[in-house]
C-alpha angles and dihedrals in degrees: 000000000000126000145167122239108225091198090066114069090329089294091291124159123247130159095287094049090046090053093050092048092048092048093050092045092050091047092051091050094047094047095035089236119157110262112221116186120194101200115203104143147118097225125246117003111246111171147142122251109263092225090063101031093074092058112036123102130201124247101210123199086229118017090203094051111038089173087078088072137244135281100205148330117254147177128223115232097257091053093042089060090057095057124085105246091220092069099051141037119209142173122218116237136171112218128167089350089302126116109229131182102216110213114233099169136006110203099170129189097263119078119227108043102108143076090280086082089072090067088054089053089053091051090051091051090051093047093049091047089053090048090053088060097042107039144003113291130191128179127198110196124177093342095307122111115227119182108215099164145044141227115264118233123226 
């Protein structure tokens, strides 16, 4: 049995969760064990490093109408000084008489917050598809049972 814990990062998948899911799926296929997946998740984890999230500001296209979208995320100089330069890349800009550090990349200290998690989701989908062919699979998603596999003969 493999499951997500919704109390941890909303049950989202990151590199560690991907590795556990892949290991359990491979084990079930090798041993011909039934693979039961209790799905309580919010998909791949895409986040912003907590050490930057508290400081960044939004450069809106129109300050009065944020629904028109944003141009960039930025830091003001006093906040920029508080952030470890190894976890962020920025470009200095002067806009409306204000110095802004425009954020290009947020690396963060914690692994598993970026778009790379989507490749892990693809690997999980492939692994579960393989398991469907090789062993019995069953998924419980939001308190509904959904049979997505079959019993092998022989």
